[in-house]
C-alpha positions in Angstrom: -37.2 70.2 -4.4 -34.3 68.6 -6.2 -35.2 65.4 -4.4 -36.0 62.0 -5.9 -38.0 60.9 -2.8 -36.2 57.6 -3.2 -34.1 55.9 -0.5 -31.7 53.2 -1.3 -31.7 50.2 1.1 -28.5 48.1 1.1 -29.6 44.5 1.8 -27.6 41.2 2.1 -28.2 38.8 -0.7 -29.4 36.3 1.9 -31.7 37.8 4.5 -31.6 36.5 8.0 -34.8 36.5 10.0 -33.8 39.5 12.1 -33.0 41.6 9.0 -36.4 40.6 7.5 -38.2 42.0 10.5 -36.2 45.2 10.5 -36.6 45.6 6.7 -40.4 45.3 7.0 -40.4 48.0 9.7 -38.2 50.3 7.7 -40.3 49.9 4.5 -43.5 50.8 6.5 -42.0 54.0 7.9 -40.5 55.1 4.6 -43.9 55.0 3.1 -45.2 57.1 6.0 -42.6 59.8 5.0 -43.5 59.5 1.3 -40.4 57.8 0.1 -40.0 55.1 -2.5 -37.4 52.3 -1.9 -34.7 51.1 -4.2 -33.2 47.8 -3.2 -29.5 47.0 -3.5 -28.8 43.3 -2.8 -25.1 42.6 -1.9 -23.4 39.2 -1.5 -20.4 38.5 0.7 -17.8 39.4 -1.9 -15.8 42.4 -3.1 -17.2 42.0 -6.6 -20.8 42.2 -5.4 -20.0 45.4 -3.4 -18.3 46.9 -6.4 -21.4 46.1 -8.5 -23.6 47.7 -5.9 -21.5 50.9 -5.9 -21.7 51.1 -9.7 -25.4 50.9 -9.6 -25.7 53.4 -6.8 -23.6 55.9 -8.8 -26.0 55.5 -11.8 -29.1 56.2 -9.8 -30.4 59.2 -7.9 -31.3 58.6 -4.2 -31.9 61.1 -1.5 -30.3 58.9 1.1 -29.2 55.3 1.9 -30.0 52.9 4.8 -27.5 50.0 5.2 -28.7 46.7 6.6 -25.6 45.1 5.3 -22.1 45.8 6.4 -20.0 47.0 3.4 -16.3 46.5 3.5 -15.3 48.3 0.3 -13.6 51.7 1.2 -14.7 53.3 -2.0 -18.3 52.8 -1.0 -17.9 55.0 2.1 -15.8 57.5 0.1 -18.5 57.9 -2.5 -21.2 58.6 0.1 -19.1 61.2 1.8 -17.8 62.9 -1.3 -21.3 63.3 -2.7 -22.9 64.3 0.6 -25.4 61.4 0.4 -27.1 61.0 3.8 -26.8 57.5 5.2 -27.9 55.6 8.2 -26.4 52.3 9.3 -29.0 50.1 11.0 -28.0 47.4 13.6 -24.2 48.1 13.6 -21.6 50.8 13.6 -18.6 51.4 11.4 -15.4 53.1 12.3 -14.4 56.0 10.1 -17.9 56.2 8.5 -19.5 59.6 8.6 -23.0 58.1 9.0 -25.6 58.0 11.6 -25.6 54.5 13.2 -28.4 52.9 15.2 -27.6 49.7 17.1 -27.3 48.0 20.5 -24.0 47.7 22.4 -23.0 44.3 20.9 -20.2 43.8 23.4 -22.5 44.4 26.4 -25.3 42.4 25.0 -23.1 39.3 24.5 -21.7 39.8 28.0 -25.2 39.9 29.4 -26.0 36.6 27.7 -22.9 34.9 29.0 -23.2 36.3 32.5 -26.7 34.8 32.6 -25.2 31.4 32.1 -22.5 32.1 34.6 -25.0 33.1 37.3 -26.7 29.8 36.8 -23.5 28.0 37.6 -22.1 27.3 34.1 -18.4 27.7 33.7 -17.7 25.5 30.6 -19.4 27.8 28.0 -18.9 27.3 24.3 -19.3 30.0 21.6 -20.7 29.6 18.1 -20.0 32.6 15.8 -19.7 33.5 12.1 -16.5 34.6 10.5 -17.5 38.0 9.2 -18.7 41.4 10.2 -18.0 43.7 13.1 -21.0 42.6 15.2 -19.6 39.1 15.3 -16.2 40.4 16.5 -17.9 42.6 19.1 -20.1 39.8 20.4 -17.0 37.5 20.6 -15.3 40.2 22.7 -18.3 40.4 25.0 -18.1 36.6 25.5 -14.4 36.9 26.4 -15.0 39.9 28.7 -17.7 38.0 30.6 -15.5 34.9 31.1 -12.6 37.1 32.3 -14.7 39.0 34.8 -15.8 35.6 36.3 -12.2 34.3 36.4 -12.9 31.7 33.7 -10.0 31.2 31.2 -10.8 31.7 27.5 -10.4 28.4 25.7 -10.3 28.6 21.9 -11.2 24.9 21.6 -14.6 25.9 22.8 -15.1 28.5 20.0 -16.3 27.6 16.5 -16.5 30.0 13.6 -18.8 29.1 10.7 -19.2 30.6 7.3 -22.5 32.5 7.9 -25.1 33.1 10.6 -27.7 30.7 9.2 -29.6 27.8 10.9 -27.8 25.3 8.7 -24.4 26.7 9.8 -25.7 26.5 13.4 -26.1 22.8 12.8 -22.7 22.4 11.3 -21.1 24.5 14.0 -22.6 22.3 16.7 -21.4 19.2 14.9 -17.9 20.5 15.0 -18.1 21.3 18.7 -19.4 17.8 19.5 -16.8 16.2 17.2 -14.0 18.0 19.2 -15.1 15.9 22.2 -14.6 18.9 24.6 -16.5 19.5 27.8 -19.2 22.2 27.9 -22.5 22.6 29.7 -23.7 25.7 27.8 -23.5 27.4 24.5 -23.8 31.1 23.5 -24.6 31.4 19.8 -24.2 35.0 18.7 -27.4 34.9 16.6 -30.7 33.2 17.2 -30.5 31.3 13.9 -27.2 29.8 14.9 -28.7 28.9 18.2 -31.8 27.3 16.6 -29.5 25.2 14.3 -27.4 24.2 17.2 -30.5 23.0 19.2 -31.7 21.1 16.2 -28.4 19.2 15.8 -28.3 18.5 19.5 -31.8 17.0 19.3 -30.7 14.9 16.3 -27.8 13.6 18.3 -29.9 12.7 21.3 -29.0 15.6 23.6 -31.5 17.4 25.7 -31.8 21.2 25.8 -31.4 22.4 28.5 -31.0 19.2 30.4 -27.6 18.3 28.8 -26.7 21.7 27.3 -28.1 25.1 27.9 -28.4 27.4 24.9 -28.6 31.2 24.6 -29.0 33.2 21.4 -29.0 36.9 20.5 -31.5 39.0 18.5 -34.9 37.6 19.6 -36.3 36.9 16.1 -40.0 36.0 16.1 -39.5 32.2 15.8 -37.4 32.1 19.0 -40.5 32.1 21.1 -41.9 29.1 19.2 -38.9 26.8 19.1 -38.9 23.6 21.3 -37.7 24.6 23.8 -38.4 28.3 23.5 -35.1 30.1 23.2 -33.5 32.3 25.8 -32.0 35.3 24.0 -31.1 39.0 23.9 -33.9 41.1 22.4 -32.9 43.9 20.1 -35.6 46.6 19.9 -36.3 46.0 16.2 -39.4 48.1 15.8 -37.8 51.1 17.5 -34.7 50.6 15.4 -36.6 50.6 12.2 -38.7 53.7 13.1 -35.6 55.6 14.3 -33.5 54.7 11.2 -36.1 56.2 8.9 -36.7 59.3 11.1 -33.0 60.0 11.4 -32.4 59.6 7.6 -35.4 61.9 6.9 -33.8 64.5 9.3 -30.4 64.2 7.5 -32.1 64.6 4.1 -34.2 67.7 5.1 -31.9 69.4 7.6 -29.1 71.8 6.7 -26.9 70.7 9.6 -26.4 67.1 8.4 -25.2 66.1 11.9 -24.6 62.4 12.3 -25.0 60.6 15.6 -24.2 57.2 17.1 -27.2 55.8 18.9 -27.0 52.7 21.2 -30.5 51.4 22.0 -31.2 49.3 25.1 -31.4 45.5 24.8 -33.2 43.1 27.0 -32.4 39.5 28.3 -35.4 37.3 27.5 -35.5 34.3 29.7 -37.2 31.2 28.3 -36.8 27.5 28.4 -33.5 26.7 26.7 -31.4 27.4 29.8 -31.3 25.8 33.2 -29.0 25.8 36.2 -25.8 23.8 35.8 -26.0 20.2 37.1 -23.4 18.2 35.1 -20.9 18.2 32.2 -21.6 16.5 28.9 
């Protein structure tokens, strides 16, 4: 009974909508197990990660759930040295001795791009953020799908923005259009980027999907209410939240402390933002 019944949740300073949904589910299930939550907000900087680690060292937690990808090596080393159970939710980290619960990012991205290819699109642009492993993995899935279809990778059709927000989706689409390159479809590696891209296309007089088809990834709640409704890859967010808490509780209470890497199934959700290829821009 030397437990604090407190779980630390590592959260990005700026939530995206998918993380908000997952956080809500995790909070609900932690309460069911009798845990209190301690929130650690982290910005995209080494200084912020160091501050988070200092605070974690000064507080007692039974375990940690990470919704934000920490780059600082000392963070991982502290968790391992002090045998603090940890679960990484929505991504996986090499060399981390933690349980991770996620989808196969590479395969999910390939499924999104293959959907466009099956509808006749060959000029497919990509909109991504600059940071985090899931972005790199989804980029690789995009490349793999193109290669499998015999479509050359063209870096001029790929734009990297600073974050994964709706506003950066707008700025990323602006850059793509300003390059004056030909593309009939866009894969945005998060729904928020996709929604921002669709908003900018609307502002510039383009029709989605008439002029450009758009696919996102995550299936945040708002994606089924956008105009047009967004075709996307659904992550099983409720299952992910429930499993993250259950696995952490098991690590806290079990003597074995065995970590596992769990890849959950994803689903392609077909809505109105994609149509068969008919013409180039």
